[in-house]
C-alpha positions as CSV (number, residue, x, y, z in Angstrom):
1,M,0.0,0.0,0.0
2,R,1.5,3.4,-1.0
3,Y,0.5,6.1,1.4
4,H,2.6,9.3,1.1
5,L,4.1,9.1,4.5
6,V,7.8,10.0,4.4
7,A,10.2,8.6,7.0
8,L,12.0,11.4,8.8
9,S,15.3,9.4,8.6
10,L,15.3,10.2,4.9
11,L,15.4,13.9,5.5
12,A,18.8,15.7,5.3
13,G,20.1,16.9,8.6
14,A,20.8,20.6,8.9
15,C,21.1,23.1,11.7
16,D,20.2,26.3,9.9
17,L,16.6,26.3,11.0
18,P,14.9,27.8,14.0
19,P,14.9,25.9,17.3
20,D,12.5,22.9,17.3
21,A,12.1,23.1,13.5
22,G,13.9,19.8,12.8
23,G,17.3,21.6,12.5
24,Q,19.2,18.8,14.4
25,N,20.2,15.8,12.4
26,M,18.7,12.4,12.8
27,A,22.0,10.8,13.9
28,E,21.6,12.5,17.3
29,S,25.4,12.9,17.4
30,T,26.7,15.8,15.3
31,T,24.4,18.7,16.0
32,C,24.2,22.5,16.4
33,E,24.3,23.9,19.9
34,L,21.9,26.8,20.1
35,T,22.2,29.7,22.5
36,E,19.5,32.4,22.5
37,T,19.9,36.0,23.6
38,A,16.8,38.2,23.9
39,L,16.8,41.6,22.1
40,G,15.0,44.5,23.6
41,S,13.1,45.9,20.6
42,A,12.3,45.4,16.9
43,D,14.9,48.0,16.0
44,A,17.8,46.4,18.0
45,V,20.4,45.1,15.6
46,S,21.8,41.7,16.1
47,A,25.6,41.6,16.1
48,L,25.4,37.9,14.9
49,V,23.4,38.5,11.7
50,G,23.8,42.3,11.2
51,M,20.1,43.2,11.1
52,S,17.1,44.0,13.3
53,A,13.7,42.4,13.4
54,S,12.4,45.5,11.6
55,D,15.0,44.9,8.8
56,L,13.9,41.3,8.5
57,L,10.2,42.0,8.4
58,G,10.8,44.8,5.9
59,S,12.6,42.5,3.6
60,L,9.6,40.2,3.2
61,A,7.2,40.3,0.2
62,A,4.2,39.4,2.4
63,P,1.4,38.9,1.8
64,Y,2.4,35.9,-0.4
65,A,-0.1,34.5,-2.9
66,V,0.9,31.2,-4.4
67,T,-0.7,28.1,-6.0
68,A,-0.8,25.2,-3.6
69,A,-1.7,21.5,-4.1
70,Y,-3.1,18.8,-1.9
71,P,-0.5,16.0,-2.5
72,D,-1.9,13.0,-4.3
73,N,-2.3,10.0,-1.9
74,E,-4.6,7.0,-1.3
75,A,-6.4,8.5,1.7
76,T,-10.2,8.0,1.7
77,G,-12.5,10.8,2.9
78,Q,-10.1,13.7,2.6
79,S,-11.6,17.0,1.7
80,P,-10.5,18.8,-0.5
81,A,-9.6,15.7,-2.6
82,P,-5.9,14.7,-2.9
83,G,-4.5,15.9,-6.2
84,S,-6.5,19.1,-6.3
85,E,-5.2,22.7,-6.2
86,T,-6.1,26.0,-4.6
87,E,-4.7,29.5,-4.2
88,L,-3.0,30.1,-0.9
89,T,-2.5,33.5,0.8
90,L,0.2,33.7,3.5
91,T,0.4,36.8,5.7
92,I,3.1,37.6,8.3
93,E,2.7,40.3,10.9
94,Y,4.7,41.3,14.0
95,A,2.6,41.8,17.1
96,G,5.1,42.7,19.8
97,G,6.3,39.1,20.4
98,P,9.8,38.0,21.6
99,I,12.9,38.6,19.5
100,A,16.2,36.8,20.0
101,E,19.5,36.4,18.2
102,V,20.5,32.7,18.2
103,D,24.1,31.5,18.0
104,S,24.5,28.1,16.4
105,V,27.7,26.2,17.0
106,L,28.6,22.9,15.5
107,V,29.2,20.1,18.0
108,Q,30.9,17.2,16.1
109,G,29.9,13.7,16.9
110,Q,31.1,10.3,15.8
111,D,28.8,10.0,12.8
112,E,29.6,11.3,9.3
113,M,26.5,13.4,8.9
114,Y,27.1,16.7,7.1
115,V,25.8,19.6,9.2
116,E,25.9,23.4,8.7
117,C,25.2,25.7,11.6
118,H,24.3,29.3,11.0
119,P,23.4,32.0,13.6
120,F,20.0,33.6,13.0
121,L,17.6,36.2,14.2
122,A,14.3,34.7,15.6
123,V,11.1,36.7,15.7
124,E,7.7,35.6,16.9
125,V,5.1,36.5,14.3
126,V,1.4,36.1,13.6
127,V,0.8,34.0,10.5
128,G,-2.3,34.1,8.5
129,V,-3.1,31.0,6.3
130,S,-6.1,31.0,4.0
131,T,-7.0,29.1,0.9
132,D,-9.6,30.1,-1.8
133,D,-11.4,26.8,-1.3
134,G,-12.0,27.6,2.4
135,A,-10.1,24.5,3.6
136,F,-7.7,26.7,5.6
137,D,-8.7,30.0,7.2
138,E,-6.2,30.2,10.1
139,S,-4.3,32.6,12.3
140,W,-1.3,31.0,14.0
141,T,1.7,32.1,16.0
142,G,5.0,31.1,14.5
143,R,8.7,31.8,14.4
144,L,10.5,33.7,11.6
145,A,14.2,33.2,11.2
146,G,16.5,35.5,9.3
147,Y,20.2,34.9,8.4
148,A,23.2,37.1,7.7
149,A,23.5,38.2,4.1
150,E,26.7,36.3,3.5
151,V,25.0,33.0,4.4
152,E,22.7,33.4,1.3
153,L,19.7,31.6,2.9
154,P,16.2,33.0,2.5
155,P,14.2,33.7,5.7
156,A,12.4,30.6,7.1
157,L,9.1,30.4,8.8
158,R,7.8,27.6,11.2
159,V,4.5,27.2,12.9
160,G,4.3,24.0,15.0
161,G,2.2,22.3,17.7
162,L,-1.1,22.7,15.9
163,S,-4.1,20.4,16.0
164,L,-6.5,19.4,13.3
165,A,-9.3,19.9,15.8
166,G,-8.5,23.6,16.1
167,L,-8.8,24.5,12.4
168,E,-11.2,27.3,11.4
169,G,-11.3,26.1,7.8
170,S,-13.1,23.1,6.4
171,F,-10.2,20.8,5.8
172,Q,-10.9,17.1,6.6
173,I,-8.0,14.7,6.8
174,G,-8.4,11.3,5.1
175,V,-8.0,7.8,6.5
176,V,-5.1,5.7,5.2
177,E,-5.5,1.9,5.6
178,T,-2.2,0.2,6.6
179,D,-1.1,-2.7,8.7
180,D,1.3,-0.3,10.6
181,T,0.2,1.2,13.9
182,L,0.0,5.0,13.4
183,T,-0.4,7.6,16.2
184,A,-1.3,11.0,14.9
185,G,0.6,14.0,16.2
186,D,0.6,17.8,15.6
187,L,0.4,19.8,12.4
188,E,3.4,21.9,11.4
189,L,3.8,24.6,8.7
190,T,7.3,25.1,7.4
191,T,8.3,27.3,4.5
192,D,11.1,29.3,3.1
193,L,10.4,32.9,2.0
194,D,12.6,33.1,-1.0
195,P,12.2,36.4,-2.9
196,G,11.3,34.4,-6.0
197,G,8.4,32.8,-4.1
198,P,7.9,30.7,-1.0
199,A,8.2,26.9,-1.0
200,G,6.8,24.9,1.9
201,E,4.1,22.7,3.3
202,I,1.6,22.0,6.0
203,A,2.1,18.4,7.3
204,Q,1.0,16.2,10.1
205,Y,3.5,14.1,12.1
206,Y,2.9,10.5,13.1
207,E,4.6,7.9,15.3
208,F,4.6,4.5,13.6
209,E,5.2,0.9,14.6
210,S,5.7,-1.7,11.9
211,G,6.2,-5.4,12.5
212,D,6.7,-7.3,15.7
213,G,9.6,-8.2,18.0
214,E,13.2,-7.9,16.7
215,D,11.9,-7.3,13.2
216,G,9.7,-4.4,14.3
217,T,10.4,-0.8,13.4
218,V,9.5,2.3,15.3
219,G,9.9,5.9,14.1
220,Q,8.3,9.1,12.9
221,M,6.6,9.8,9.6
222,I,5.2,12.9,7.9
223,Y,1.8,13.1,6.1
224,R,1.9,16.1,3.7
225,L,-1.5,17.9,3.7
226,L,-0.8,21.0,1.5
227,A,2.3,22.0,-0.4
228,W,3.4,25.0,-2.4
229,G,6.4,26.2,-4.4
230,E,8.8,23.5,-5.5
231,G,7.1,20.9,-3.3
232,G,3.6,21.7,-4.6
């Protein structure tokens, strides 16, 4: 049975994402050690990345309007149907939340995982997510990360810890039939904010158990609900 769940162990490890955004690699050895220092205002310039929260927010092209797709899968009962498309509007606003500069230092382990660590500026923002089909009509609190110009990485946005039960829109997740034991977790939105157009997704995380005894496998998987940009 094919069911568009992607094992996290297949994802490349990197440490240039905001804290708790999957930035630590899966080997749990080589990693980025993160140290946060609060900044007092949106105009305070971070010595680590050479800009302020006001600079970062001013560099965005928000609101973003992009075509998004519900990834094709074999789930039954999903609405809107897998494989369909809609227009997505993504807004980002600062509402006085915390701002911090985050130092990121490589801690080398015994594995051979390639990891890059980059300091970043982290800003709490209010994220609006709406689709023309009404499936999503949300206002979430997320974290925006900005990097020094020489790093040449676009700003990144993460919204995590969300529940399907709390959605304001009409989206209904489907049921996937599998012999594995799946335990549904939270939703997470991740996207870059490249000047050429954002690329990202809304996904749900699962714990899975496959097989029995010594032949069993336990891990995490991702069910992609909506994707845009290159992943759409």
